[in-house]
N, C-alpha and C positions, 0 to 999 in steps of 0.2 A: 603522542595521543593529537589527532588531527581532529579540529571544530571545522564543521559545513554547517552551510544555511539549512532550518530547519523549518519545514511546512507543514500543517495538518493533511489528513488525507483526504480530507473532504476538498481542501485546494488541489494538493495532486492529483483527484481523478475530473476535477473540473479541468486542468489545465491536458492530464493525456489519457484521459479516458472517451475522446473523439475518435474518428475514423483512423487519423495517421497520427495517434498518438503511439505513446509505449503499452497502455495496459489499458487498447480499445475495449467500449461495451456494447459493440455493431454487433457481436453475434447472441446477444440475450432479444428476450421477448421485454418487452414494456416495464412489464410486470419485475423481471430480474433486474433491470438495471435500477430502477427506483429503487431496491431491497439495496443493492450495495452501494446507492449513494444516501441513504438512510444509515447505513453499517457507518459508510465513511464520517458523518458527523458526528455519530458515538457509536460506542459497540460496549458491548456483556460478554465476555468468557464464561459463557452460561449455557450448552449446548441446547439448551431448552427455551434461548431467548428470542425473540424476532429479528436481532440485533446483534447476531453472532459474532463479533470478530472474525473468525476462521473461515465464515466466506468470504471476506476482505479478503483474507489473505491469499485463501484459496486462487481465487482470481488473481492475484500478483503473480503469485509462483506460476499459476498457467501462463503468465505470458513474458516471463522474465527471465533473469538467471539468478540462480543460488549462489554466493561466490561464499567462498572463507577468508568472512570479515567478521571479528564481534566488536562487540562495542564494551565500553568500562564506566562505571562498573558495570560489573555484571549482573546487579540489580536491572537494569537497562537493557536488558538483553534480546526486547525487542526490537530493534534496529534495521528497517530499510532503507539503503542505500541505492539511489536510483540514476546517479549520476560517477560517471568512473574517475571523469577527466575532476572534477570537483571534488571525490575524497580524496585522492592521490594530489592534485597541484595547488589544492584552494581555490 
């Protein structure tokens, strides 16, 4: 079991949502950008919600890689790893 630093989705999007970041927001209009920033602050797993978590997950998937990594315990399976080197080497 490897432990890696944890940051919030809001922090990650703030750091990596710029033009040269891992998950740039530059392809969206201002309304969509603000929506994703709001979802990053707090989201709900309800499709009818204005802050539906899947909207942010879809953005991440569109700009990243989905690797064969699982988290333990299984109840915490919604884990995104953004830095392969940190994950592998601490």
